[in-house]
Structures are given as structure tokens and as C-alpha cells.
C-alpha positions as CSV (number, residue, x, y, z in Angstrom):
1,M,-3.6,11.8,16.2
2,G,-7.6,13.2,16.9
3,M,-10.8,11.3,16.2
4,K,-11.3,12.8,12.9
5,A,-7.9,11.9,11.7
6,V,-8.4,8.3,12.9
7,A,-11.6,8.4,11.2
8,A,-10.2,9.8,8.0
9,F,-7.3,7.2,8.0
10,L,-9.7,4.2,8.5
11,G,-12.1,5.5,5.7
12,H,-9.1,5.6,3.3
13,V,-7.9,2.3,4.3
14,G,-11.4,0.9,3.6
15,A,-11.8,2.7,0.4
16,K,-8.4,1.2,-0.7
17,T,-9.2,-2.2,0.3
18,S,-13.1,-2.6,-0.3
19,C,-14.4,-5.8,-2.0
20,G,-17.7,-3.9,-2.5
21,Y,-19.4,-3.4,-6.1
22,S,-22.1,-0.9,-7.1
23,G,-24.7,-3.1,-6.3
24,A,-23.6,-4.3,-2.8
25,T,-25.6,-3.7,0.2
26,N,-24.9,-0.2,1.7
27,G,-23.1,0.5,-1.5
28,S,-19.6,-0.1,-3.0
29,L,-17.4,1.2,-0.1
30,A,-19.4,-0.8,2.6
31,W,-17.3,-3.8,2.4
32,G,-13.5,-2.4,3.3
33,L,-10.6,-4.4,4.8
34,C,-11.4,-7.0,2.2
35,Y,-8.1,-6.9,-0.3
36,N,-4.7,-6.8,0.7
37,H,-3.1,-6.7,-2.8
38,E,-3.9,-5.6,-6.5
39,L,-6.0,-8.5,-7.9
40,S,-4.9,-7.6,-11.7
41,P,-1.9,-6.2,-11.6
42,S,-1.4,-4.5,-15.4
43,Q,2.2,-4.2,-14.8
44,S,5.1,-4.8,-12.4
45,Y,5.6,-1.3,-11.4
46,C,9.5,-1.5,-11.8
47,D,11.2,1.9,-12.8
48,D,14.8,1.0,-13.6
49,S,15.8,4.6,-13.9
50,N,15.4,5.0,-10.0
51,E,19.1,4.3,-8.8
52,L,18.7,4.8,-5.0
53,Y,15.9,2.0,-5.0
54,R,16.8,-0.7,-7.9
55,C,14.3,-3.2,-8.6
56,A,15.2,-6.5,-7.5
57,E,15.2,-9.4,-9.9
58,G,12.1,-11.1,-10.4
59,V,10.3,-9.1,-7.9
60,E,6.8,-7.3,-8.8
61,Y,6.1,-4.1,-7.1
62,Y,2.1,-3.9,-7.6
63,G,-0.2,-2.3,-5.0
64,R,0.1,-4.1,-1.5
65,G,-0.8,-3.2,1.8
66,A,-3.7,-1.6,3.9
67,L,-3.0,1.8,1.8
68,P,-1.4,0.2,-1.3
69,V,2.3,0.9,-2.1
70,Y,3.0,0.7,-5.8
71,W,6.6,1.3,-7.5
72,N,10.1,-0.1,-6.4
73,Y,11.0,3.4,-5.3
74,N,7.9,3.7,-3.0
75,Y,8.8,0.3,-1.6
76,G,12.2,1.4,-0.9
77,I,11.1,4.5,0.8
78,V,8.6,2.8,2.9
79,G,10.6,-0.1,3.7
80,K,13.4,2.4,5.0
81,G,10.8,4.1,7.0
82,I,9.5,1.1,9.0
83,K,12.8,-0.6,8.9
84,R,11.8,-3.7,6.8
85,D,13.4,-4.9,3.4
86,L,10.2,-4.4,1.4
87,L,12.3,-3.5,-1.6
88,N,13.3,-7.3,-1.8
89,H,10.3,-8.6,-0.1
90,P,7.2,-6.6,-1.1
91,E,5.4,-9.8,-0.4
92,L,5.4,-9.0,3.6
93,L,2.4,-6.6,3.1
94,E,0.4,-9.3,1.9
95,Q,1.7,-11.9,4.3
96,N,1.5,-9.7,7.7
97,A,-1.5,-7.6,8.6
98,T,0.4,-5.9,11.5
99,L,3.2,-5.0,8.8
100,A,0.6,-3.8,6.5
101,F,-1.1,-1.3,9.0
102,E,2.4,-0.2,10.2
103,E,2.8,0.8,6.5
104,A,-0.2,2.5,6.2
105,I,0.1,4.3,9.4
106,W,3.9,5.5,8.5
107,R,2.5,6.7,4.9
108,W,-0.6,8.8,6.6
109,M,1.6,10.2,9.1
110,T,5.1,10.8,6.8
111,P,5.1,13.5,4.2
112,M,5.9,11.6,0.8
113,K,7.1,13.5,-2.3
114,R,5.4,13.8,-5.1
115,R,5.8,10.5,-6.7
116,Q,3.9,8.6,-4.0
117,P,0.7,7.5,-5.6
């Protein structure tokens, strides 16, 4: 990965995890790497029609990670890619920063299907 690709990756991570606001010193994106999960999930992001990666009972699939993952099928795909059971334990992306960055790098380097947010 070249220097420009690393800069682009870190820029995306910073933008997705920013806790800045429009009046913050140096602007809204100057405060990246702050949040590791969606603060106010509006839904559980469970798609029951996906037969390959079914929703686990009691689990919510809101955005988590350095490049946030949403929806059960994306947790299943990413979990398979990094060899972790994220479908049943999506909270691992909140609890383990190394795993959150492993997920982000895997997503950055792996072509995803159209449904990946």
C-alpha cells in the first residue's frame, strides 16, 4: 500500500469516527478517532431475508468499528474475512481497537458487493 493509499485510508477512518462539530477548532473533521460505534442507532439493522447470515437473537447490527459495519449480512461477511464471529458478537469491534482496525483494513482492501454501506 502506497503513502497516498494509507493517507486515504486514515482520512476515511478519521471522517467516520470523528467527534468534531461545525464550530470545533480546525473544523468538524479535525477530531477523528473518537467514536467506535454509532451513538444513536435508529434501527437494529437486521435483515431477516438474508438466509446466509441470519440475525442472532438479541443482537443489534448498528455501526461499529474504525470503518463502521452495518447490517447482519455485512457483519457476517467481514467476520468471515477476518476469521471472527462478528455475526453473533458484533460488540467485539467496540471492545477491541486492534480488531476494529483489522476490520477496517480488511474492508479497505477487499472489494465488496453493492450492499456494503
